[in-house]
C-alpha positions as CSV (number, residue, x, y, z in Angstrom):
1,M,-129.4,193.6,108.4
2,S,-125.5,193.4,106.8
3,S,-124.3,195.0,104.5
4,T,-123.7,192.5,100.8
5,I,-120.1,194.8,99.9
6,Y,-117.5,195.7,103.1
7,S,-116.8,199.3,103.2
8,H,-113.1,199.7,103.7
9,C,-112.2,202.9,106.5
10,Q,-109.2,204.6,106.7
11,H,-109.0,205.5,111.0
12,A,-106.4,207.1,113.6
13,H,-106.3,203.6,115.6
14,C,-105.8,200.2,115.0
15,E,-108.9,197.7,117.3
16,S,-110.7,201.5,118.1
17,G,-111.2,201.4,114.1
18,V,-111.1,197.8,113.5
19,T,-114.2,198.0,115.1
20,S,-115.6,201.1,113.8
21,N,-115.5,198.7,110.2
22,L,-116.7,196.0,111.7
23,L,-120.1,197.7,113.0
24,K,-120.4,199.2,109.6
25,Y,-120.9,196.1,107.9
26,E,-123.5,195.3,110.3
27,G,-125.4,198.4,109.6
28,I,-123.7,200.3,112.8
29,D,-122.8,203.8,112.4
30,L,-120.4,204.1,114.6
31,S,-117.7,206.4,114.9
32,E,-113.6,205.4,116.1
33,P,-114.4,208.1,118.4
34,M,-117.4,206.1,119.7
35,A,-116.0,202.9,119.9
36,F,-113.2,204.8,121.5
37,G,-115.0,206.2,124.4
38,I,-117.3,203.3,124.8
39,G,-114.8,200.9,125.3
40,A,-113.1,202.6,127.7
41,G,-109.7,202.6,125.0
42,L,-107.7,205.3,127.4
43,F,-104.8,204.2,129.6
44,F,-101.2,204.3,130.6
45,A,-99.0,202.8,132.7
46,H,-95.3,202.2,133.3
47,I,-94.1,199.0,134.1
48,P,-90.6,199.0,134.8
49,F,-89.7,195.8,135.6
50,L,-91.2,194.1,132.6
51,K,-89.3,194.7,129.7
52,V,-90.5,194.8,126.6
53,S,-87.7,194.6,123.3
54,G,-85.3,194.6,126.1
55,T,-87.4,198.6,127.5
56,P,-89.7,198.9,130.2
57,G,-93.4,198.4,129.3
58,T,-95.3,201.5,128.6
59,T,-98.7,201.3,127.3
60,F,-100.7,204.7,127.0
61,R,-104.3,202.6,126.1
62,T,-106.4,200.1,127.8
63,W,-104.9,196.2,127.0
64,P,-105.7,194.4,123.5
65,G,-109.0,193.4,123.0
66,A,-110.9,195.0,125.9
67,I,-112.7,198.0,123.6
68,F,-114.3,195.3,120.6
69,K,-115.3,193.5,124.0
70,R,-117.1,196.3,125.7
71,V,-118.6,198.2,123.1
72,T,-120.3,194.7,122.1
73,Q,-121.1,194.4,125.3
74,R,-122.5,198.0,125.9
75,L,-124.1,197.5,122.9
76,N,-125.9,194.7,123.9
77,I,-124.0,192.5,120.2
78,D,-123.0,189.2,120.1
79,V,-119.8,188.9,118.8
80,H,-117.6,185.3,118.7
81,T,-113.5,185.5,119.8
82,Q,-111.0,182.5,119.7
83,K,-108.2,182.0,120.1
84,F,-105.8,178.5,118.4
85,R,-102.7,176.6,119.0
86,T,-101.8,175.7,115.7
87,P,-101.7,178.5,112.7
88,E,-103.4,175.5,110.4
89,K,-106.4,175.2,112.8
90,A,-106.2,179.4,113.0
91,M,-106.6,179.8,109.5
92,S,-108.7,177.1,108.7
93,A,-111.5,179.0,111.6
94,L,-110.5,182.1,108.9
95,D,-111.6,180.3,105.9
96,D,-115.0,178.9,107.6
97,V,-116.0,182.6,108.4
98,L,-115.0,183.9,105.4
99,Q,-116.8,181.2,103.5
100,A,-120.3,182.3,106.1
101,G,-120.0,186.4,104.7
102,K,-118.8,187.5,107.9
103,P,-115.6,189.8,108.5
104,A,-112.9,189.0,110.6
105,G,-110.8,190.5,112.6
106,M,-107.8,189.7,114.2
107,L,-105.1,190.2,116.2
108,S,-101.1,190.3,114.5
109,S,-97.7,191.5,114.5
110,V,-96.2,194.5,112.4
111,Y,-93.7,192.9,111.6
112,Y,-94.6,190.4,109.6
113,L,-97.2,192.2,107.6
114,P,-95.8,193.2,104.1
115,Y,-98.3,195.5,102.6
116,L,-96.4,198.1,105.9
117,P,-93.1,200.1,104.6
118,E,-90.5,198.4,106.5
119,A,-90.0,201.6,108.7
120,F,-92.8,200.7,110.5
121,R,-91.9,197.5,110.6
122,F,-90.7,195.7,113.9
123,H,-91.9,193.7,116.9
124,F,-95.5,195.0,118.0
125,N,-97.9,191.6,118.6
126,A,-101.0,193.8,119.9
127,H,-102.1,195.6,115.5
128,N,-105.8,195.7,114.8
129,L,-106.6,194.6,111.5
130,I,-109.7,193.0,109.3
131,V,-109.8,190.3,106.6
132,Y,-113.0,190.4,104.5
133,G,-112.4,188.1,101.9
134,K,-110.0,186.5,99.6
135,E,-109.5,185.6,96.2
136,G,-106.9,182.9,94.7
137,N,-104.8,182.3,97.6
138,E,-104.8,185.7,99.1
139,Y,-106.2,187.4,101.4
140,L,-108.0,190.7,101.4
141,V,-106.9,192.8,104.1
142,S,-108.8,195.8,105.4
143,D,-106.3,197.6,108.1
144,P,-107.8,200.8,109.4
145,V,-104.3,202.7,109.4
146,L,-104.1,202.7,105.2
147,E,-105.8,204.8,103.0
148,E,-106.6,201.8,100.8
149,V,-107.3,197.7,101.5
150,T,-104.5,195.5,100.5
151,R,-103.9,191.6,99.7
152,I,-101.5,188.9,102.2
153,A,-100.3,185.4,101.5
154,P,-102.0,183.1,103.4
155,E,-98.0,182.2,105.1
156,D,-97.3,185.3,105.7
157,L,-100.7,185.9,107.6
158,A,-100.1,183.5,109.5
159,K,-96.8,184.5,111.0
160,A,-98.7,187.7,111.8
161,R,-100.3,185.9,114.2
162,F,-98.6,183.9,115.8
163,A,-95.4,186.3,116.1
164,K,-93.8,184.8,119.7
165,G,-93.1,188.0,122.1
166,T,-95.0,190.2,123.8
167,P,-98.3,189.5,123.8
168,E,-98.7,186.5,121.8
169,P,-101.6,186.9,119.6
170,K,-101.9,182.7,119.2
171,G,-104.1,184.0,116.2
172,F,-106.6,185.4,118.3
173,M,-109.9,185.9,115.9
174,Y,-112.8,187.7,116.4
175,Y,-116.5,188.9,114.6
176,I,-119.8,189.6,114.8
177,K,-122.6,187.0,114.7
178,S,-125.5,189.7,115.4
179,V,-126.9,192.7,116.4
180,P,-129.3,193.9,118.1
181,K,-132.6,196.0,115.2
182,E,-132.1,198.9,117.9
183,I,-128.7,200.7,119.2
184,H,-129.1,202.5,123.1
185,L,-126.1,204.8,122.9
186,E,-126.4,207.0,125.8
187,K,-126.3,204.3,129.0
188,A,-123.0,202.6,126.9
189,I,-121.8,206.5,127.0
190,Q,-122.3,206.4,130.6
191,S,-120.2,202.9,131.2
192,G,-117.6,203.9,128.9
193,I,-117.0,207.5,131.0
194,K,-117.4,205.9,134.1
195,Q,-114.2,202.7,133.4
196,T,-112.1,205.3,131.5
197,C,-112.3,207.6,135.1
198,F,-112.0,204.0,137.8
199,F,-108.6,203.2,135.3
200,M,-107.3,206.4,135.0
201,L,-107.8,207.4,138.8
202,S,-108.2,204.8,141.2
203,P,-105.6,202.1,141.4
204,P,-103.4,201.7,143.7
205,L,-100.2,200.6,142.7
206,P,-98.0,202.7,141.1
207,W,-97.5,201.9,137.7
208,F,-101.4,201.7,136.5
209,G,-103.4,205.0,135.4
210,N,-102.4,208.2,136.3
211,K,-100.3,207.8,138.9
212,A,-97.8,205.9,136.5
213,I,-97.5,209.4,134.7
214,F,-95.4,210.5,138.2
215,T,-94.1,206.8,138.2
216,L,-92.5,207.9,134.7
217,A,-91.8,211.4,135.0
218,K,-89.5,209.6,138.1
219,K,-88.1,207.4,135.7
220,I,-86.8,209.7,133.7
221,K,-85.1,212.2,135.9
222,Q,-83.4,209.3,137.3
223,Y,-82.1,208.2,133.9
224,P,-78.5,210.3,133.6
225,Q,-77.4,209.0,136.4
226,K,-78.4,205.5,136.3
227,L,-78.1,204.8,132.4
228,T,-75.9,204.9,130.0
229,T,-76.3,207.5,127.3
230,R,-77.3,205.1,124.7
231,K,-79.4,202.6,126.9
232,A,-80.9,206.4,128.3
233,A,-81.8,207.1,124.6
234,L,-83.0,203.5,124.3
235,Y,-85.5,203.5,126.9
236,L,-86.6,207.3,125.6
237,G,-86.7,206.8,122.3
238,N,-89.5,203.4,123.4
239,V,-91.6,206.2,125.1
240,I,-92.1,207.8,122.6
241,R,-92.5,205.3,120.0
242,M,-96.0,204.2,122.2
243,Q,-97.2,208.0,122.2
244,E,-96.4,208.9,118.9
245,E,-96.1,205.8,116.6
246,I,-98.2,203.1,118.2
247,G,-101.8,203.1,116.8
248,T,-102.9,206.7,117.9
249,G,-100.2,207.2,120.9
250,G,-100.4,208.5,123.6
251,A,-101.0,212.5,122.2
252,G,-103.8,211.0,120.0
253,F,-105.4,209.4,121.9
254,R,-105.9,212.6,123.9
255,Y,-107.5,213.8,121.2
256,L,-108.9,210.8,120.1
257,Y,-111.1,210.6,123.5
258,A,-111.5,214.7,123.3
259,A,-113.9,213.8,120.3
260,F,-115.7,211.5,121.8
261,L,-116.0,213.8,124.2
262,Q,-117.1,215.9,121.8
263,E,-119.4,213.2,120.2
264,A,-121.3,212.6,123.4
265,G,-121.7,216.4,124.3
266,V,-123.5,216.8,120.8
267,L,-125.6,213.2,121.5
268,L,-126.2,214.2,125.1
269,Q,-127.4,217.5,124.7
270,R,-124.5,218.1,127.4
271,D,-122.6,221.3,127.0
272,D,-120.4,220.3,129.7
273,L,-118.9,217.3,127.8
274,K,-117.9,219.4,125.0
275,G,-115.7,221.9,126.8
276,L,-114.0,218.5,128.3
277,S,-113.3,217.4,125.2
278,A,-111.6,221.2,124.5
279,E,-109.1,220.9,127.2
280,L,-108.1,217.8,126.7
281,T,-107.0,218.5,123.5
282,K,-104.8,221.0,125.7
283,I,-103.4,218.6,127.6
284,G,-103.1,216.6,124.5
285,D,-100.9,219.6,123.0
286,D,-98.6,219.0,126.4
287,W,-98.1,215.1,125.3
288,R,-97.1,216.6,122.1
289,N,-94.7,218.8,123.3
290,F,-93.1,216.3,125.4
291,A,-93.0,213.6,122.6
292,Y,-90.7,216.5,120.6
293,H,-87.9,217.9,123.1
294,A,-87.6,214.2,124.2
295,A,-86.9,213.2,120.7
296,R,-84.2,215.7,120.4
297,Q,-82.8,214.7,123.5
298,M,-82.8,211.4,122.3
299,K,-80.6,212.5,119.5
300,D,-78.8,215.1,121.3
301,R,-79.7,217.7,119.3
302,K,-77.3,221.1,120.5
303,S,-79.5,224.1,120.4
304,D,-82.4,224.5,122.4
305,L,-81.8,221.1,124.3
306,V,-84.2,220.5,127.5
307,S,-83.0,218.2,130.3
308,F,-83.7,215.1,131.8
309,D,-85.1,216.9,134.2
310,E,-87.2,219.3,132.5
311,L,-88.7,216.5,130.5
312,S,-89.7,215.0,134.2
313,H,-90.7,218.3,134.8
314,L,-93.5,218.6,131.5
315,L,-94.7,214.7,132.5
316,I,-95.5,216.0,135.6
317,I,-97.4,218.7,134.2
318,C,-99.3,215.7,132.4
319,G,-100.2,214.0,134.9
320,E,-101.2,217.0,137.2
321,K,-104.1,218.0,134.6
322,E,-105.0,214.8,133.5
323,R,-105.3,214.1,137.7
324,D,-107.5,217.2,137.9
325,F,-109.8,216.5,134.5
326,F,-110.5,213.0,134.9
327,K,-111.8,213.8,138.8
328,R,-113.8,216.4,137.3
329,L,-115.3,214.3,134.8
330,E,-115.7,211.2,136.9
331,N,-117.9,214.3,139.1
332,T,-120.2,215.1,135.8
333,N,-120.6,211.2,135.2
334,R,-122.1,210.4,139.1
């Protein structure tokens, strides 16, 4: 039975936060870390030949829409997802969903969201938010990265939903149609862990999963020889941005997944998961240490500057620790 009043909660990451908030509206109290873990949100990829805004593509999370899809599938929740050819059709469909009393999640570009501070508005087309109502000519927005709800004009929302670039949102919208009477988490948790381990350990190509961390480490070591000083700083800056500013970022995603393992350990009465949670938190600290030194290198701070070779080594340490971590996590989940 869904609530009659939408309740906004601020979260660390947009898609897992939207998933948690949409489920809460339907009466299912699923935490953001649990949504992130069941949805196998943790991932890594570095694709040097795929340029996004002129820099090599790097991601610390799974592809947009996957968390919501996996969580709802694993919990047997009936949902509707849709892309649109035109803004007119997308906005009309949104109005129909709101008229039916349903909040709707959607993909957007942060560049066209005027309620965000200008410093945070750049061309990133995979930001998730919820529209939960309409007053006059304005849409009521629950953006999980904000402390409070906000509003947006229809023309701005349409622009954000149909921004050009990689990936193109194409007005992508999703909402929950119905939920089962009972939710069983144990199997969903195990499936989420299994998929995360598979995606981190199994891809044979060097651009995906754990192998991609070592690919990035190798590329960073080559930056001074192969790139101009300005381009090296741009490339390094993009890695930091994806790690520390987009959604929760690389280190933050480790903390979020660690929180999931802690919660799962309590729920399933498994001390091994609690121990692995503490380990992953420390690995998150290693990622944050890399970002700190990379930012200093990018800004050319002279005192205690860490070289590109040393930055590469810091990443290799992260990669080695995560390879060992996910192998052990995989073994505990057999």
